[in-house]
C-alpha positions as CSV (number, residue, x, y, z in Angstrom):
1,M,65.9,78.1,46.5
2,L,69.3,76.6,46.1
3,R,69.1,75.0,49.6
4,E,65.7,73.6,48.7
5,F,67.1,72.1,45.6
6,A,70.1,70.5,47.5
7,D,67.8,69.1,50.1
8,R,65.4,67.7,47.5
9,R,68.2,66.0,45.6
10,R,70.2,65.0,48.7
11,I,73.2,67.0,47.6
12,T,75.7,67.1,50.5
13,Y,78.7,69.0,48.8
14,P,79.0,72.8,48.9
15,M,77.0,74.8,46.3
16,L,77.6,78.4,45.4
17,S,74.8,81.0,44.8
18,D,76.1,83.6,42.2
19,S,73.0,86.0,42.2
20,D,74.7,88.8,40.3
21,S,76.7,86.5,37.9
22,S,80.0,88.0,38.9
23,I,81.7,84.7,39.5
24,I,80.7,83.3,36.2
25,R,81.8,86.5,34.5
26,S,85.3,86.2,36.1
27,F,85.7,82.7,34.6
28,G,84.4,83.8,31.2
29,L,81.3,81.7,31.4
30,F,78.6,84.3,31.1
31,N,76.2,83.5,28.3
32,E,76.0,86.7,26.3
33,T,73.5,85.3,23.8
34,I,70.6,85.6,26.3
35,E,68.5,88.7,25.9
36,P,68.8,91.2,28.8
37,G,65.7,91.5,30.9
38,T,64.5,88.0,30.1
39,R,64.1,85.2,32.7
40,D,67.2,83.4,31.8
41,Y,69.5,86.5,31.6
42,G,72.6,85.9,33.8
43,I,72.9,82.2,33.3
44,P,76.3,80.6,32.4
45,H,77.3,78.3,29.7
46,P,77.3,74.7,31.0
47,T,80.9,74.2,32.1
48,L,83.0,71.7,33.9
49,L,86.1,73.0,35.6
50,F,88.9,70.8,37.0
51,V,90.7,72.5,39.8
52,D,93.7,71.3,41.7
53,R,94.2,71.7,45.6
54,T,95.8,75.1,45.1
55,G,92.8,76.5,43.2
56,R,94.5,76.4,39.8
57,V,92.1,75.6,37.0
58,L,93.6,72.6,35.1
59,R,90.9,72.0,32.3
60,K,87.7,73.6,31.3
61,Y,84.9,72.1,29.2
62,M,82.4,74.8,28.1
63,E,79.3,74.1,26.1
64,E,77.8,76.5,23.7
65,R,74.3,75.2,24.0
66,Y,72.6,75.3,27.4
67,Y,71.3,71.7,27.3
68,H,74.5,69.9,26.5
69,R,76.4,68.1,29.3
70,R,79.5,66.0,29.1
71,A,78.9,62.4,30.1
72,L,80.8,61.1,33.1
73,A,82.5,58.1,31.3
74,T,83.9,60.5,28.7
75,I,85.2,62.9,31.4
76,L,87.0,60.0,33.2
77,V,88.6,58.8,29.9
78,D,89.8,62.3,29.2
79,D,91.4,62.3,32.6
80,G,93.3,59.1,31.9
81,I,91.1,56.8,33.9
82,A,90.5,53.4,32.3
83,V,86.7,52.9,31.6
84,P,85.6,49.5,30.1
85,L,84.7,49.7,26.5
86,Q,81.6,47.9,25.2
87,T,81.5,46.4,21.7
88,V,78.2,47.3,20.0
89,G,79.0,46.1,16.4
90,Q,81.8,44.5,14.5
91,A,82.6,43.3,11.0
92,D,85.5,41.0,10.0
93,H,86.4,41.8,6.4
94,E,89.0,40.0,4.3
95,H,91.7,42.6,5.0
96,V,90.5,44.6,7.9
97,A,88.5,43.9,11.1
98,V,86.2,46.8,12.3
99,R,84.6,47.1,15.8
100,A,82.1,49.9,16.9
101,L,82.8,50.7,20.6
102,T,81.0,52.9,23.3
103,L,81.8,53.9,26.8
104,Q,78.1,53.6,27.8
105,R,75.0,51.9,26.5
106,E,72.5,54.3,28.1
107,V,72.3,58.1,27.3
108,Y,70.2,61.1,28.2
109,P,69.0,64.0,26.1
110,G,71.7,66.6,26.0
111,N,74.5,64.1,26.7
112,R,77.9,64.7,25.1
113,F,79.7,61.4,24.8
114,A,82.5,59.7,22.9
115,L,82.1,56.9,20.4
116,M,84.9,54.9,18.9
117,V,85.8,52.6,15.9
118,D,88.6,50.1,16.1
119,V,90.3,49.3,12.8
120,E,92.7,46.4,12.8
121,P,94.5,45.6,9.5
122,K,95.3,41.9,8.9
123,P,99.0,40.9,9.0
124,G,100.9,42.4,6.1
125,V,98.1,44.9,5.4
126,H,98.0,48.7,5.8
127,V,95.4,51.4,5.4
128,Y,96.1,54.9,4.4
129,A,96.1,57.5,7.2
130,P,94.7,61.1,6.9
131,G,97.2,63.4,5.3
132,T,97.8,61.4,2.1
133,G,97.6,63.0,-1.3
134,P,94.5,63.1,-3.6
135,D,95.4,59.7,-5.1
136,Y,94.8,57.8,-2.0
137,R,91.8,57.0,0.1
138,P,92.6,57.7,3.7
139,L,90.7,56.2,6.7
140,T,87.6,58.4,7.2
141,L,84.7,58.3,9.6
142,R,81.5,60.2,8.7
143,I,78.5,60.2,11.1
144,K,75.0,60.6,9.6
145,A,73.5,63.9,10.4
146,T,70.2,64.0,12.2
147,P,68.1,66.9,13.7
148,Y,68.9,65.8,17.2
149,L,72.6,65.1,17.0
150,T,75.6,67.4,16.9
151,T,78.8,65.8,15.8
152,D,82.4,67.0,16.4
153,D,85.2,66.2,13.9
154,P,86.6,62.6,14.4
155,V,90.0,62.4,16.0
156,Y,92.5,60.1,14.1
157,P,95.7,58.8,15.8
158,M,99.1,59.5,14.3
159,P,100.1,57.0,11.7
160,D,102.3,54.2,12.8
161,G,104.3,53.8,9.6
162,T,104.9,54.9,6.0
163,W,104.5,53.0,2.8
164,T,106.8,53.9,-0.2
165,S,104.9,54.0,-3.5
166,P,106.3,52.9,-6.9
167,L,106.8,56.6,-7.5
168,D,108.9,56.9,-4.4
169,E,106.2,58.7,-2.4
170,R,106.3,58.2,1.4
171,V,102.6,57.8,2.4
172,P,101.5,57.7,6.0
173,V,99.6,54.4,6.9
174,Y,98.3,52.4,9.8
175,T,99.6,48.8,10.1
176,R,98.5,48.2,13.6
177,P,95.1,48.4,15.5
178,T,93.9,52.0,15.2
179,R,91.1,53.7,17.2
180,V,89.2,56.6,15.7
181,R,87.2,58.6,18.3
182,V,84.3,61.0,17.7
183,E,82.2,63.0,20.1
184,V,78.5,63.5,19.6
185,A,75.9,65.5,21.5
186,L,72.3,64.8,21.8
187,G,69.5,67.4,21.5
188,T,66.6,68.2,23.8
189,R,63.9,65.8,24.8
190,Q,61.6,67.5,22.4
191,E,64.0,67.1,19.4
192,L,64.4,63.4,20.5
193,K,60.6,62.7,20.6
194,P,60.7,60.5,17.4
195,V,63.3,58.3,19.2
196,Y,61.1,58.0,22.3
197,D,58.0,57.3,20.2
198,A,59.8,54.5,18.3
199,G,60.7,52.7,21.6
200,G,63.6,54.7,23.0
201,M,66.5,52.9,21.2
202,L,68.8,55.5,19.7
203,E,70.9,54.6,16.6
204,V,73.9,56.7,15.7
205,T,75.1,55.6,12.2
206,G,78.0,56.3,10.1
207,I,80.2,55.2,7.2
208,L,83.9,54.1,7.7
209,S,85.9,54.6,4.4
210,F,89.3,53.2,3.8
211,Q,91.6,51.4,1.2
212,A,93.5,48.4,2.3
213,C,96.8,47.5,0.6
214,S,99.7,45.1,0.9
215,E,103.1,45.8,-0.2
216,T,102.2,44.7,-3.7
217,V,98.4,44.9,-4.1
218,C,95.9,47.7,-3.3
219,W,92.2,46.5,-3.2
220,A,89.2,48.5,-4.0
221,P,88.3,51.2,-1.5
222,E,85.5,50.2,0.9
223,D,82.6,52.0,2.7
224,I,81.7,50.1,5.8
225,P,78.4,51.0,7.7
226,V,78.9,51.5,11.4
227,T,76.1,51.6,13.9
228,W,76.0,52.3,17.7
229,T,72.7,51.3,19.3
230,L,72.1,53.0,22.7
231,A,69.1,53.2,25.1
232,L,67.7,56.7,25.4
233,L,66.6,57.2,29.0
234,P,63.9,59.6,29.8
235,P,65.0,62.9,31.6
236,D,64.4,63.6,35.1
237,L,61.4,66.0,35.0
238,E,60.8,66.5,38.7
239,R,60.0,70.1,39.2
240,S,60.6,72.5,42.2
241,P,57.5,73.2,44.5
242,E,54.9,75.6,43.2
243,P,56.0,78.6,45.3
244,L,59.6,78.4,43.9
245,R,58.3,78.1,40.4
246,R,56.4,81.3,40.8
247,E,59.6,82.9,42.1
248,Q,61.6,81.5,39.2
249,S,59.1,83.0,36.7
250,L,60.2,86.5,37.7
251,P,62.7,88.2,35.4
252,R,66.3,87.9,36.6
253,S,68.7,90.8,37.0
254,G,72.2,90.4,35.5
């Protein structure tokens, strides 16, 4: 069955058959949430392993949900490889410029991928960084929840400076261009059916909140809408030949 799949997909690299799940167990990948005796019992969590030439595992990305897969562009960026960013929206406000960025404009159901927001204070302006006290409005990105989108916590860079308040508080701030990154993961094609029915354009929306200040003036806090518009591509639904489908319908042993 694996050979037929490799031939049909023109896969030339070696593939491993783990019929008793012993290998995925040794790597801690065995999916314990699957009911024993069912067809899918014995499957792994979707996982990417980065291995060096000596066989040492350098990094592991493991997904909880069986349909999530990390997008290639996001993997490359994690590995320190430069991938061109594409601007999908921007707003030039009086005190701060905001840009919505993406590594890819096309996504598939189940993709896990990174989205970014660039925040650039104007000269002489700072915005508060996370970690400030309750009297300050730090830079915050909130992604709108939808039934087909899973969102990780945003990642904020370290502040590049401090501001001393009239009360001699040292408050962490951003004074230079700052990039906030958030990873999102799409649901199944069934969950994404409303997006396909509406034309296949996926909108991920959020709110960027911040308060901009100079050394002498603090302006009112702002909530800026941010939108990433991406093309949702249809999944590859090519099925295996009928004899193999009958074989796959039989219960698997662990």
